[in-house]
N, C-alpha and C positions, 0 to 999 in steps of 0.2 A: 585285735592286734594290740600288744602292750605298748604303752606310751612311755618314752624315756622321761625320767625325772629331769627337771632343770639342772644344769650344771652351773655351779657358783664358784668362781675363782676369788680367793681371799688373799690379801697381802697386808702389809703395814710398814711402818718405819721404826718400830720399837724392837723388832727382832722376833724370831721364831718362838722364843720362850716367854714372850710378853703375856701377862694375864689378860690384857685387853683383847689380844688376838683370840685367845681361847674362849673368852666370853662371847665374842662375836660369832665364833663357830657354833657355840652352844645355842645362841639366839636364833640362828638361821638354818640349823641342820634339818629341820622338818620341811623347809621350803625346797630342798633339792639335794643333790650330791655335791659335797664341798671338797675342793682341793685348795690347800694353802701353800703358797710359794712366798716366803718371807726372807728378809735378810738374816744372815747367821749371827748378827750382832746389831745393837741399836745403830740406826742411821738417820737420826732426826736431823732436820734442816737440810736435807739433800735435794729438796725440790725435784726438778726433773733431770738431775744429773744422771749420766750414764758412764759406764766403765769402758774406756777405749784402749787402754794400754796394759791391761792385766788379764790373766786367764780367769775365766769364770767357771765355777764348779757347782754342781747340784748335789746336795746330800739329802737322802731320804731319811726321815725320822719315823718313830712309832706313830701309828694312827692316833688321832684324838677325837673322841666322840663321833667316830665313824668317818672322819675326814682324813684324807691322805695329806701328809705333812712333808714339805720339802723346804730346805733352806738354800740360799745362794750367797756366795761371798761377794756381794755387790750391793748396789743401791736399790731402793724400792722400784724404780723404773726398770732396772736390770731384771728384777724378779718378775715383773709383768711381761716384759719382752721375752725373756728366756722361758718363762712359764708357758706362754702361748706357743713358743717355737718348739719346746722339747718336753713339756710335762703333760699338759692337758690332752685328753684323747680327741676332743672336738672343740669347736668354738664355744666358749662359755655364754650362757644366757644372761649372766649378771656378774659384775665385778664389784667387790666390796673391799674397803681398806679401813684398818683400825682394829678395835676401837683404840684410838690414840690416847696415850696418857698425857693429857694437856690440851689446851685450847688451840684451835686453828681458825678462830674467828678473825674479823677485821682483815688487815693486810697480811696476816700470817699465811694465807693461802699461797702467797708468792714464794715463801721459803719452805713450805711443808712437804716433807717426803710422803706423808700420808696422802696428800692431794696430788703429789706428783705421780704416784701410782694410779690414782683415779683418772687423771687427765690422760695418761698414756693409754689406758684401756678405752677411754671415751674417744680418743682420736682414731681408733680403729673400729668404732661403731658399736662398742659393747656398752649397754646401760651400766653406769658406774656411780657409786656413792662412797663418800668418805665419812666416817663417824669418829668424833672426838669427844672425850669427857673432860670437863674443865678441872682436872685434878692430876698433877704430875706424879704422884706417889705410885710406886710399884704395887703398893697395898691398897690402891684406890678401890672404893666400893662401886662396882658397876651394876648393882642389882636393880637400879631404877632405869637402866638403859634398855633392857630387853624388850619391853612392850613397844617402845618407839623404834628400835632397830628392826624388829620383826614386821611392824606395821608399815614402815616406810619401804623396806626392802621388798615386802610382799606386794605392795601396790606397784612399785616400779617393775618388778618381775612380771606382773600380770598385764600392765598397761604400757610399759616402756617409758622413754623420755623423749622430749623433742630432739631432733637431730643436732648433734654436736654439743649437747648440754649434759653436764654431770652435776652432782649435788654435793655440797659441803654441809654436813650436818654436825652441829655442836650441841652438846647436852650439858646442862648445868649440873654441878656436883652437890652432894650433901643435902639433897632435897628430893621431894617427889615432884617432877616437872608438871606444870599446870596445863600444858598443851603444846601445840606446834605453831610457829609463825614462819611463813615464807617471806623472806625479806632480802635486802642487799647487805653487802659487807660494810661495816663501819669504816669511815675514813679516819686515818690517824697516822701516827709516826712513832718510832722508837727513840728513846732518849737514854743518856748515860749507858751507852751500849757496851763499853769495855771497862774492865777494872785492870789497873796496872799493878804489877808485882815485880819483885826481884828474886831471882833464883839464888842458891847458895854461893854462886860465883859472881853475884852482884850484877848479873845481866838482866835487863828489863824484859818482861814478857807480859802478855795480855790474855785475859779470859773474857769470853762473851758474857755479858750480863744485861742490864737494862730493863726497861719496862715499856709497855705500850701505852701511849697517850691517845685517848679517844678524842678526836676533834669535834665530835657531835654527840656527846653523851645523852642528850635529851631528845634525839631524833627517833621516833617510833618506826621509821622505815628501815632501821638497821639491826644487825644481829646482836651486837653487844647491849643495845637497849633492852631487848627482850630476854637475853641471857641473864642480865642483872635482875630481871623480874621473874626468874625461874621458869622460863619457857625454853623449849627446844627450838633452835634456829635452823632453818633450811635455806641455804643460799644457792641458787642456780649459778653455775660457773661455765664459762666458755673457755676452753683451752686456746682457741684462736683469739689472740689479743689485738687483732687489727681493729683500729678505731675507724670504722668505715665512714661514718658521717663526717670525719675530719678530712677526708681525702680532698674534696674540692678546695677547702681553705688552704691546705698545705700545698696543693698544686698551684694555686694562685700566688702563694707566698714565694714559691721557688721559681716560678716562671715569669713573674712580673719584672718589668724593666726598672 
């Protein structure tokens, strides 16, 4: 009896035409049958946003490297939800997002559309991984990513992940990574977040800018520490953000006389 090849659902937040998405497909096409459902345009910073007041449409595109290609006029999470509802022929064995053009290390996971798609698939029990390259350019060189993408995706496909856990994988750019480190996200904050301008009518407007300040740059338990040293970082992520161990303390605080 013939065995079905694994089914891999792929998405991103940079859009259906992003080079990183196509490199991801090329990297994993030997692992299974790939179906891509991605936004019709860049949707970075959308986190886990969903569309609730507009019509969503699915558009089929030419196949790429054997993968079926679809776009959705919505967010990355819309792509996963609608892809599972109306595109894939059966439940995927693996969900991959990326390869993102730019870092999703540290607290960027909170804002990331790349990881929003991953967490959506994780919440319905599909082993899920987000991949990001620390280079924002559309012309970024992804050639050093393939070995790590195939290796990590292949092991997760074969062995699964702990229940309710997904992976946030960041890959250093412009180098040959030295290896993989499984760590936690760096603690930090963003500063100088907006630049102020005036339009031709002298009305003030703002554009998002800023930079991430790592509060623990010398801590080897964190992703940015190892990314700075040319290692691939892998951070296990829980979509459920409940701080379970704090429940007794908060209950005591709120119920005390």
